[in-house]
Every structure is written in structure tokens, then in C-alpha cells.
C-alpha positions in Angstrom: -6.7 23.8 34.1 -8.3 20.4 33.2 -7.1 20.7 29.6 -3.6 21.7 30.8 -3.5 18.7 33.1 -4.5 16.4 30.3 -1.9 18.0 28.0 0.8 17.5 30.6 -0.1 13.8 31.1 -0.1 13.3 27.3 3.4 14.9 27.0 4.6 12.6 29.8 3.3 9.5 28.1 5.0 10.5 24.8 8.2 11.1 26.7 8.0 7.7 28.3 7.4 6.0 25.0 10.2 7.9 23.4 12.5 6.8 26.2 11.5 3.1 25.7 12.2 3.3 22.0 15.6 4.8 22.6 16.5 2.2 25.3 18.2 -0.1 22.8 19.8 -3.4 23.8 23.5 -4.1 23.5 22.9 -7.0 21.1 25.9 -9.1 22.0 25.0 -8.9 25.7 21.3 -9.9 25.1 21.7 -13.1 23.0 19.7 -15.3 25.3 16.6 -13.1 25.4 13.6 -14.4 23.5 12.7 -12.7 20.2 9.7 -14.8 19.0 7.9 -18.0 19.8 6.8 -20.1 16.8 4.5 -23.1 17.5 5.7 -23.3 21.0 9.4 -23.1 20.2 11.3 -19.9 21.3 13.9 -18.2 19.0 16.3 -16.1 20.9 18.3 -13.1 19.7 21.1 -15.5 19.1 18.9 -17.4 16.7 18.1 -14.1 14.9 21.8 -13.1 14.6 22.3 -14.5 11.1 19.2 -12.9 9.7 20.2 -9.5 11.2 23.7 -9.6 9.8 22.5 -10.8 6.4 19.7 -8.2 6.0 21.9 -5.4 7.3 24.4 -6.2 4.6 21.8 -6.4 1.9 20.4 -3.0 2.8 23.8 -1.4 3.2 24.8 -2.5 -0.3 21.7 -0.6 -1.7 22.5 2.3 0.6 26.0 2.6 -0.8 24.6 2.7 -4.3 22.1 5.3 -3.3 24.7 7.6 -1.6 28.3 6.4 -1.2 29.1 9.4 1.0 26.3 8.7 3.5 24.6 5.4 3.6 22.6 6.6 6.6 20.5 8.6 4.2 19.1 5.5 2.6 18.4 3.7 5.9 16.3 6.7 7.0 14.2 6.9 3.8 10.4 6.8 4.2 8.8 4.9 1.3 5.5 3.0 0.9 4.3 4.2 4.3 7.3 2.9 6.2 11.0 3.5 6.8 13.6 1.4 5.1 15.1 0.6 8.5 11.8 -0.6 9.9 10.9 -2.6 6.7 14.3 -4.4 7.0 13.7 -5.3 10.6 10.3 -6.7 9.8 11.8 -8.7 7.0 14.3 -10.2 9.5 11.4 -11.3 11.7 9.3 -12.6 8.8 12.2 -14.7 7.5 12.9 -16.2 10.9 9.3 -17.2 11.4 9.1 -18.6 7.8 12.2 -20.7 8.1 11.4 -22.0 11.5 8.0 -23.3 10.2 9.6 -24.9 7.2 12.5 -26.3 9.1 10.2 -28.1 11.6 8.1 -29.4 8.7 11.3 -30.7 7.1 12.3 -32.5 10.3 8.9 -34.2 10.5 9.4 -35.5 6.9 13.0 -36.5 7.5 14.4 -34.1 5.0 18.2 -34.0 4.9 20.8 -32.3 2.7 22.6 -34.4 0.1 26.4 -34.5 -0.1 26.5 -31.9 -2.9 24.1 -29.6 -0.9 26.3 -30.0 2.1 29.4 -28.9 0.1 27.6 -26.0 -1.4 26.4 -24.9 2.1 29.9 -25.2 3.5 31.2 -22.8 0.9 28.3 -20.4 1.6 29.0 -20.6 5.3 32.7 -19.9 4.8 32.0 -16.9 2.5 29.5 -15.3 4.9 31.8 -15.5 7.9 34.8 -14.3 5.9 32.8 -11.3 4.7 32.1 -10.2 8.2 34.8 -7.8 9.5 36.3 -8.3 13.0 34.3 -5.4 14.4 31.1 -6.8 12.9 31.7 -10.2 14.5 32.4 -8.6 17.8 29.2 -6.5 17.8 27.1 -9.5 16.7 28.6 -11.5 19.5 28.0 -15.0 18.2 30.5 -17.6 17.1 31.0 -18.9 13.6 29.5 -22.2 14.7 26.2 -20.4 15.6 26.0 -18.8 12.2 26.8 -22.0 10.5 24.1 -23.8 12.3 21.5 -21.1 11.5 22.5 -21.3 7.8 22.2 -25.1 7.9 18.6 -24.8 9.2 17.8 -22.3 6.5 19.2 -24.6 3.8 17.0 -27.5 5.1 14.0 -25.2 5.3 14.6 -24.0 1.8 14.9 -27.6 0.5 11.6 -28.5 2.0 10.1 -25.4 0.5 11.1 -26.6 -3.0 9.8 -30.1 -2.2 6.4 -28.8 -0.9 6.0 -26.6 -3.9 6.7 -29.5 -6.2 4.3 -31.8 -4.4 1.5 -29.1 -4.5 2.3 -28.3 -8.2 3.0 -24.7 -7.2 5.9 -22.3 -7.7 8.7 -22.0 -5.1 8.0 -18.3 -4.8 4.4 -19.0 -3.6 5.9 -20.4 -0.5 8.3 -17.6 0.1 7.8 -15.0 2.9 5.7 -12.8 0.6 4.0 -15.6 -1.2 0.2 -15.9 -1.1 0.2 -19.6 -0.5 2.6 -19.2 2.4 0.3 -16.5 3.8 -2.5 -19.0 4.0 -0.1 -21.6 5.5 1.0 -19.1 8.1 -2.5 -18.8 9.4 -2.4 -22.4 10.6 0.6 -21.7 12.8 1.0 -19.8 16.1 3.6 -17.2 16.6 4.1 -14.3 18.9 6.9 -11.7 18.8 8.4 -10.7 22.1 7.9 -7.0 21.6 9.5 -6.0 24.8 12.8 -7.4 23.5 12.4 -7.1 19.7 11.4 -3.4 19.9 14.7 -2.7 21.6 16.9 -4.3 18.9 18.4 -1.4 17.0 18.4 -2.9 13.6 20.8 -1.3 11.2 23.2 -0.5 14.0 24.2 -4.0 15.0 26.9 -5.0 12.5 26.9 -1.5 11.1 27.3 2.0 12.6 25.8 5.0 10.9 
């Protein structure tokens, strides 16, 4: 009877955990919730919107090549000890943390975009917004201005990444999300993911529906 009681408790715990995982947020209604704190600065789900839309598009393009009849199949692939969907979601978070760190470093150094860089950015911003369908924009729940501002911060962060790599006589890639030098730099910064919120973001089903 003791074993039966323990088994019943374990089943209940699993059921509770399963319920938590399936209790996904309606993204457009949760934009003000915190997703991660980086060096004391909080990024909300609204701040994560561009990264989510971008990465969902990137994965969906590969999914279409993999199986045009059912892109869902690719999203649910298990490879290298993780699911494609979960890997993509982690990439979103990693990029957001990386760019926030480099953006703040750029601000401290007074880095700004040149006129030519601003024009290039404007074209990229326009293209990205234009490529989003009406339904995708509605599900994402943020304005064009919000996405444009996110992309501008990313452009400044990327420029500083180039400058830092040049100053340190290193390669740009070394300071990218998966770069070894960035990995060492990351250890000098504090960040904490708001798991109670982030775990409930149904990545792959925000601007897409499978």
C-alpha cells in the first residue's frame, strides 16, 4: 500500500507538470510580462517579439524544404539530444541576451549607426514587416515601431560586435552567440530567465500554426 501511495503521488506530480507545460500564454496578451533580466535590465515578451518572429520564419523555411506537405514534422524532429522546436526557442533567448549585452556596451562607448547603416537598416526593417502576414502581425501583437526599435538595437549591438572583434584582433564569429570568446564574456554578466513566463511561451506557434 505504501508503494501504491507513492506511485499515485508521482502520477499526480507528473500530471501537474504536464498541465503547467500545456498552459501556454496567449502571446499578444502577455507582452508586458518579464522574459529575462540581463545585468539588472528586464526584457519583456514584447522585447522578445522580433526574435521569436525571426526564428520562427527561419525554422519554417527549413521545415518547408524538409516536408512541404507538413512542416510540423520538422518542428517535432529530435536531433542532437533536443527537439528542433526547443532548440529554436533556446536560440531566441540566447540571441536576446547576447544582443542586450552588446547593445549596452555599445551605448557606453557612444556607438551610433552611420547614415549608410541607417538607410540599410530602414530597408531591412521595411522588408521584415512586409514579409509578415496580417494574421502573423495580429498574433504577435506588437506594432511595426516596436519591431523597428528592436531591429535598431540589434544593428547597434552587431556594429559593436564588429568593433570589439577588431579591437581584440579576433574574428566577428568569436563574439557571436556560439562563439568561445563570447562564452567567456558571458560569464562576466548576470542574467536570469523568468522561467514561469518563458516556459509558457509556445514557440513555433506564435506567428505560425501547425
